N, C-alpha and C positions, 0 to 999 in steps of 0.2 A: 360320711357315706359315701360310696362309689356307684354311681349310678351307671350300668352297662346295661341300658336297653334303649337307647335312643331308636331303633328300629320301630320300637312300640308308639313311642312319643318322644319327641325332644324339647329340650328344655325352652321355653319363650325367652327370645332375647330381646335384650332392653331397648335397641334400637327400633325393633316392631313396635313393641308397647307405646313406645314415644312418639311413632309416627301415627298410631291408631288413637291416642288419645283426644285430640280435638274435634274426631269424629263420635266421640262417646259422650262429649262434653257441651262443646256450644254449637259445635254445627253438625246437629244430629238429626235434622229434618229428614222427610221421605225423598228421596232422588225424584219420584215419580209428580210431586207438587210441584206446581207452577210459580208458585212465589219464588223471592229471590233467595230463604233459605233453603228452599228444594233445588234451586239451580246451583248452590253451591254444593250441596250435596252429588246432585250430576255430574259436575263436572270433574270432582274428586274420583267419583266411580268410572267414569271415563278414561280419567288419567291412569286408573290403577290399572284400568284393563288395558291401556296402550302400554305400560309398562311391562305387565307379563307377556302381553306378545311378543314385545322387542327382545326378551328373555329367550323366547323360544322359535325365534324368526319366523313370526307368523303375523296375521291382520289382526287389529284389534275386534273386528267383526265375528274373528272366529274363535273367538275367549267366550265360553260362557263359565259364570262363576255358578258353584255350586256349594253343599254344606260340607262336602269333605270328599277324598276319595273314592269312598264305598257310594254316594251318589253320582260322582263321575261315573264309576266304571258302569253303575247301572244304566245309567242315561246311554251311554256309547254302546256296549252289547245289545240292550232292547232297543233304541231307538234308530240305531242304524239297520239293525236285522229286520225290523217290524216294517220299516220306510223302502227296502230294498227292492229294485224292481225284478231280481232275478231269484231262483231257487230259493230254499229253504234248509241249507246245508252249513252248519256252523263248526269251525275247528278252533279251539283253544288248547294249549300247553297243558300237560298234565299237572302242573306246579302252580299252577296260577293261584293268586288269592283267592279267597271263599267269595268275594264280592262278584269276580267274574265269573267264578263256575258256578254260584248259585244263579247269578242272571242268567249265564246261557242254560244251565237248567230249566230255569223257568220258562225258556221260549217251547220247550218241549209242549207246553201245553195248547200251543197254538202251531203244531204240526210240524215243527223244526226238527230236522236231526242234528245230535249232537255228535263229535267225535271230538277225543283227545288226542294230542299229538305227544307222542313217546318221547321222553330224554331219556341220554346216558345215564353213568354213574355219578357224574359230575354236575348234574342238573340242567344239561346242553342239551337246547333242540338246534339241529343239525338242518340246513334249508332243502336237504335232501330230502328227509321226513317228512317236510313239510310239503315240498314237491310231490312225493307218492300220495299222498293223501288228498291234495287239493283236488276237485272236481267241477265240470261245468257249472254245476248248480250250486257251489260255494257262494255263500252271500256274505261272509265275514270271516276273517281272522283275526284271534285276540292272541298274542304273546307278550307276556309282562318284561321290561326292560331289566329288571332286577328282582333278584327273590328276596321276600322279606323273613326268610327263614335262615336258607344257606347262602344266601349273597351272591349266587351265580349270575354273572351278568350275561346276555344274550347278545349276538350280532345282530341285532336289529335291522340295519339296514340290509343287511345279506337277506335275511328274511322278508323284509317288506316289498324286497325287489323280487322275492319269487311270488308272493302276491299280486304286484303289479303286472306281471307276463301274463297272468291270469285276469287282471283288469279286476280284483277282488279289495275291498275296502281293508284296510288293516290298520287295528288299534293296537294301541301299547299301554298296560299300566305300569306307568314311570312313577308312582306313588316311592317307591324306595331309592328311585335312581336320582330325584331332584337336586339332592344336596351336593353330589358329586360328579355326576354324569351329563356329556354333553348333551341337551336338550332342543337343539335345533332339528326342528319337524321335517325341514327341505332335505339337509343330509341324512336324516333318519327315514325318508320317505313314507312317512306314516299319514293317515288321512285322520286319524283320531287318536288324542292323549289325553290320559289321566292323571291329575296332582293332587296331592293334599298338603297344606299349609303345616299341620302340625306334626310334619317331620322334619322339617325345616325351620323350626322357630316360631312358628305362630301360636295363636289358642286355638285348640279345637274348636273343629265349625266352620271350615274354608277350604275349599277347594278350587280346582278349576278343570273343565274339560276344554281341550282343543278339538275344532270341530272344522276340518278344511271343509272351504266354500263349497257349495254347489254339490255335497256330499248329501244324499236323501237320510233327512232324519225326522222321526216321530218323537214330538215331547214327550216325556212322561209326566210333567206339571203343568196344568192348565189353569189359566185364570188369568189377569192382567194382562198377559200380553209382554211382560218384561222380558229381555234380552233377547228381542227380534223372535218373541214366542217359543223360544227353545227352551225356557224354563222360567213359568212364570214365578212371582212372588216378590215382594219387598226385598230389594237386595242388600246386603250386609255390607255399608260404605266402610265400615272400622275394618273389619275383616278383608276386604278386597285388598285395601290399602296396606293391609297387613302382609297380604301375600305376595303384592308387589315389591314390598323393602326385604320382604325375606328372599326372593329370587335374586333382586341387585345384591345383596350382601353376604351372599353365599361365599363359603373359602375357594381361594384362587387353587389354581390347577398344581402349582407348587406346595402349596398347602395340603393338598389331597394326597401329592407323591409322599410326602413326608408322612401322613397319617396312614399310607398304606406300608410304608417301610415297619413303622411301630407296630402295625398288624401282624407283619412276618415274624417280626422278631417274638411278638406274642405268642403265635401259634405255634413257632419253634418250640417257646419256653415250656408250653403247655406239654406239647408232646414230648418233652423231655421228662418233665415233671411226673407226669402219668403216662407210663409207657403204653399200656391198654387203649389210652385216648384214640380216637382217628377223627381227623379233618373232615367236615361234609362240606359239599360245594367244590367249587373248581379252586386251584389252587394258588392260580394268579390272576383269571378274569373273573374276579369277586367285587365286592363292596369295599372301597378303603378301611370301613370301622367295623368290617363283619367279621367274625369268628367264632364258627360253629362247629361244635363234635358230638360225637356218639362217644357213653363211657360204657361198653358191653360188661354184662355183669355187676353193674350200679343200677340203682333208680334215678332217673334224672331229678325227680322232684326232691328226692331227699338230698342230692348234693344242692339245690337251689334253697332248701330250708336252710342248710349247714351253712352254704356261704352268705345267707341272709341275717342269721345270726351274727355275723363276722362284720354287718355293715354293705355287704357286696350285694348289689341289686340286678339281676339280669334275666332270663327268663329260660322256658323250654322250646319255645317256637313261636308261634304268630300269637299275638294278642287277641286276635280275634277269632282263636279257637279256644281262648283260657276256658278253665274249668271240662274241657272234653278229656273224657280217658281212651279215646281212641289214640292209635299212633298218628305222627305227621302223616297225612297224604302227600308231602311233598317228598318223604324219605321214601316213604315204600315206593312211589312212583320211581325212585332213583335206585330202586332196586335192595332196599335194607330189610330185613328182617324185622315184622312189626316189634317182636319182642327188643332189640335192638334198636327201632326209631323211636321206644319209649323212653332211650336213656339220653335223648336229646338235650344239650345246653347249648344257649344262643349268646356271645359276647357282643354286643353293638358299642360303639361310642365314638365319639367326635373328637374337633380337637382340643375341647376345653379339658381332656382327661389326661393326668398326668403319668408321666414313666412311673412313679412311686405307687400311684394307684393300681396299675397293671402289673407290677411286681409282686404287690400285695395281694393280688388277686391271684397270682400263679401261685404261690406260699399258700392261701388258703382253699386253693382248689387241691393241691398235693396232698393235702390231709382230707378234704371232704371226699375226693374220688378212692382213696384206697385205703380208708378205715373198714 
């Protein structure tokens, strides 16, 4: 089997599982309990929070553990907008993940106005485009760090600077970026950031929201007041530990550079093997392990089925839109015709995928996309 769908979920890493194990077995107590087992769990939870914060250049008090990236996006968009002391105008990019788009759309029920920031043919949001749309009553800007479908990486620091000029909180969905890009919130200049563990080697069901101190926030989940009242509910200690370990043990910059070089070779070989194929997303400003294409004149689903029969597993785009017949909103926002957008195939892989697997994928694709 060749698994080339890590943008949907990455394999769980052994060191992550080993770090979790004590908190799934011996140290299983509720961290809110006041007895000694509970205090042990609480210390482990706060240690995990501090370690996640350290990887982001943040304070531990600014980290809220969630059930995943979708909840973190929902909390950031709804929580910041509903608590904002000014305006009811929200700006999001046209290529956001559904967790952001649907959360922002939900705000319209409460009288908010939603505008989408356009992107160019490569999926890039320009600072000028944001500057032209931001208004005195803009209450929140949300632009993803890296696109989950085409891999385009945004210049978040430059975009956040535009929002800062107008004193507007800036949120970025960094779910896809966490495994390979700089997450320092001070360098990026963001007030909120969403992360998901299962993209970087944890089991599914854990995420984190960075929320800068003093940013007004309305919690979505109410109850016992855990996590300073910003997200009530008994915390998943083992998963929080997993999140910390996964962030600490991600591949280094040299490994990511090597992965980018392998991605570039793979892209070149695919385009050579299938002359009608077209790369989607930015040629160089893209995630190291993302290679996404359209194959005009062919069915993307038929290509996926052909590859699967050969033991190669990839996807047509976002796993969160699986089963939908509509063309990708990301590709149509980038200017692709709907019929062409429906031919999309995405290959996403990490450092564990071998050159032999990539070469075999090119050979299989040569047949699948040209028959």
